N, C-alpha and C positions, 0 to 999 in steps of 0.2 A: 504493500500501498504507501503511495508518494506519502512521503513525510513522516513515514515512522520511526520511530527513533530505534537504532540498531539493539538488539538484546546485548549486553556484556556475558561472554563466555564465562568467566569466572571459574578458567580451566587451574586455577592455582586456591580455587577455594571450595571445591565439589571434587567426591572420588564417586566411581560407579563403582556396585556392590553387586555381583554376580554370584549366585551359588551355583553348583553345576556339579554332575557325575561323568562328565563328557569332554570328547575333546572341542574346544569351542571356536571350532569354522564359523560359523553363527557372524563371529565379530568382521569378517571379511565385508559383511554385506553394511554396517555399522560405521568402516574405519573410517569416512571423509567426516562422522561426526562425534566420534570416540575417539580417536587418536590424541587429541590435545589433553586428554585428561588421563588421571592415573587410577587404575582399575584394582579393585580389591575382588581376588576371587575366592571363595569360599567352598573347596571340594568337599561334596558328603561320599559318604561309605568309606568304600576300601583307600585306606592312605595312603597303601603300596602303587596303586596304582599312578602311572604317570598321566598328568593331563596336557596335554599340548596348546599352546595358544598361541597363535598367529605372528610373525615377526613384526616388531616395529611398535609394540603398543608397551607402555611404563605399565608393571603391573606387581603386585603382591600375592602370593596363592598362600593359601591356608586349609592344610590338612587336619583331620581330630586328630594327630599326634600334636601338632602343632597348639590346636585348642587345650588338648588337655595342658601339656606344657607351658603356656601362658597363663593359663585360670588355675590349675591346680587343682584342688577337688571344687570348686566352684566351675569348672566345666560341667558339671551336672546340671545346670541351667542350660544347657546349648543343646539343642535335639539332635540327634542322630538319625540319618535315613532320611530326612523330610528336609525340605527347600527352607522350614525354618532356621537352617542353620543359620542363613545368611544373616542374620540378626549379630551375629559375632564381627560381622564386617561392618555394622555399623558402631560396636564399642571400640574397634580397633582404630578406628579413622577418626584423624584429626582434622578435616575439614570443617567448613561450616555450614554444608549442604551434602545430600549423600540422594543419589539417584538408584534404584536397583531394579533390575529389568532379567525377566527368564530366559533360559538358553532355546528356549523357542520361539522366540519373537522377532520378528524382523521387521526390515522399515516398510512402514506402510504408504500410501500414493492419498492425496487428497484428490479431490474431484476432477481436479484440471489435469490429473497424471504427474504431479510433481512430488517428488520423496518428499516425506515429512521430517523434519527433524523435531523427534520429541524431546529430546534434550531443549532444545533452546525454546519449545513452549513451556516447558516446566520451569525454566527459569523464569519466564516473563511471569507464571501463574506464583512462583515464590516472591516477586520481588515487588509485584503489587498487593495490594491491601485488600482483605476480604469484608464482606459483610454480614457477618452472622446474625446481628440485630434485627436488621430488617429487610425483607427480599426486596428485589430489584428485579421488576418485571422484564426489563431487557439484559436481564443476567448479569454479566459482568461489568460493569459500569465503567470499569477501569481502562478497560480493551480500547483499543481505535475504534474511533466511528462511533463510539457509544458512549451514554452520560445516564447519571442520574434522571429517574421520572421525575413529572410532578408528581407534589404529595411526600415526595420521599424526606425526611428531618433533614436540613442542613447540619442539625448536631450531630449525627451519624455519616453524615458523608465522610469522612478523613478514614472510616473504615477501622481494621486490627490487622496486626501482621499477619501474616500468613505464614502455617506453620506446615502444613500439606498439601501437595497437588497429587491427585488422584487422578490417573490418566485412563484410557478405555483401548478395546482391540476390536480391530474387524478382522473379518474369517471367523475363529471360531471363539464363539463368547464365552463368559467367566460362569458355567453353569456347574451347578449341582450334579447329583451322580442320577437321582430321579430324572431331573429334566433332560440331561443328558440320554436317557433309557428312551424317552418317548419323542424325542426330538432329535434323534441321531446325524441328520444332513442338516440338519438348521445352522445358516451360517450369517453373520450380521457384514451385509453389506450397507449398512445406513451410515452416513457418516455425517453428523450433526455438529454443525460451527458453531459450537457454542462453549463457555466455561461459567459456572454458577459456582456460588458458595452455597456448602451445605448448612443450612438455617441451626440457629442456636436450639439446643434440646432433642435434635433431631439424629437418630442414629443412622450408619450406615453400612454396608456390605463391602471393607475395605479387600480393595486385590492387591496383590505382592507384583505382580510381575513389569507393573508399567508405572512405577510410584515415586515420586521426590517428595521431600524434606529438609525445613529448616532444623539440620543437628543441634543447633545450641539453643533454639525454641522447646523443642520436644522429643531428641533424641531418647533422654531414659526411658521415655515411654513406649518405643518401638521396639518392644519384646515380645519375640514373635511366639512365646509358650512354650510349652513342652509336649513336642507331637510325634509322631513317627514312631521309632525303633522303641521297643518296650513301655511304648503309653497304649491307650483306651482310646484314641483319637488321632487323624488325621486330617490334613487340606482344612483346616480352621486355624491356622496360624496366623494368617494375615489379619483375618476376623478378629479376631481375637484383639490382636495389636491396634486393630482401629477401632471397636469400641471403646478398648480402655482410652487411647488417645481421644477419642471424638469426648468425652466425658473430661477427660484433664484442659484439652483445649477449653470446653465451654467454660471451665470454672476459670480458667487462667483470661480469659479473652481474645482466644486465639482463632483462627480461621482455619478452614481446611475447603480447597476448591479441588471440581469435580467436571469433568468432560473434556475438552481438549489436555494433550494431544494423545492422537490414537498412533497404537502400534497392528503389525500384524503378526497375529499368533497363529501359530502354523499346525498344531499337534493339538489332537484332541487326544487326551488321555483316559486309559479305560475305564467306561462308567461301572463296570463291576467291580475293578480292581476300588476305584475313586468308594464305591458304596460301602464295601466292607471299612473302610479308614474313615469315612462321615458318620454312618448308621447311627453311632452313640449320640454326636453333636448334633445330629437332625433332632433329634429329641429333644437333647439338654437345650438346645437353643430357642425352644417353648419357655425356660424359665431364666436362660442368662441374660437374655435381650429383656425383660420386665426386671429384672435387678441392674441392668447398667441404665434403663429411663428411670428408674427408682433412686438411683445412687449420689449423693451430694456430701461433696467434700468441706469441710470445714473452713473457714476465712483465714484461720493459721496455716493451711498448704498454700504457700507463696512460693516454692519453686516445683517442677516436675518430679523431682526426686518424695519430696512432700507429699504429693498426691498418689502418686504410685505406690507408697510402703502403706497411706491411709486405705485406698484400695485393694492390696493385698490384705489388707485384716478384714475389710469388708468381705471379698470373696471367701475367706477361710469361712467367716460368722455367717455368711447365707447362702452359699453355695455348696458347702461342703455337704449338706444333708443329699447332696444328690446321687453325689458317688466321691467315695476318697480320694479320686484322682485330685480333686479342686483344693483338698490341702496339699496335696504335693505339691498342686501348681502355684498356689498363694504360697509355699516357701519357695518355691522355685522365682516368685518374683521378686521375693527379697534378698535372694542370691544374687539377683541379676543387676541390681539395684547396686549392692557392695561391690560385685565385679566390675562395676561400669565405672563406680568410685575410685577402686583403685587404679585402675588404666586412664581415669583421666580425673584428675586430678583440680580439684578448683583453681582457676587461673591461671590451669598450665596447658590451655589448648595449643600449644603449638611443638610439646615434647612428641618426639618421633618414636615408635614403638619400634625398636629394634630387631623383636623375632619375625618370625615368616620370612618367606624367599623375595627378597625385592628383588626386582627383577630391571 
């Protein structure tokens, strides 16, 4: 658009976190957009397996042995054999912003056929305010070519800082297993050119495969829980983080945007395998979501860590009756914060972690 200001690259302020069990050939398609950035690759599964990364990328690669060495006993809070392991990358990063993407996600095209620079749009979202307190019917009023509509209070037009940018997907939608089973051939071909702030008090299902956030504002809440190997549930890692994050953002007056950018999701996971991972969550979410809708955090909680530790207490008190898993999860939430604070001492954001295989 003519006159539109250039988006800052933030190449020294943003890390890209990728969980994987396979060679990262998908990065070739992303090279024009990702090559200026530092990658943090979290290898799931067998740590003896060699993961190949295309030449020319600046990256660190951590496997389970690295996680155990760096966190010691606290490594128990990091999931194994589940993409939830990605949150270890959030913990070891020292950058202000994080973008995380799955390795089956590729560059999408806009309706004109142009490649979409998803990272650029996430940066735009994160660098502009959100409007959680009052809905603007033209969606994001800070986008080029739009503004606040008549009747929007002037006192609220300054907005709130944006903590999270939640992107969407073309081709394979992010469906649960029952929906996959009844709509096996459904594809999302609808490109909707909008960004909107999720209103205060409204929960949403956060997907981790095309997600960016301001680590300084909300990082400690981006814990993807205990999932996968040894746990009774999987595929709820990003949603758990999303529910926790939304409650904390609402309390701290931070915003979450959803909509653009789109990526191309190329691989539908097996619905029968997914159902085995999800089936307890499908039942549990009918009690989990009312819990999060009713959560209140005391005014004394003024940091993300304060909020998250208070949330862990309420999880243990109110959800443990559903299943003993929630007692274990609440304890892991505390361990996560302890590990986060150990690796990220207050005021020491520039400290570089010497562990891991820096490339």
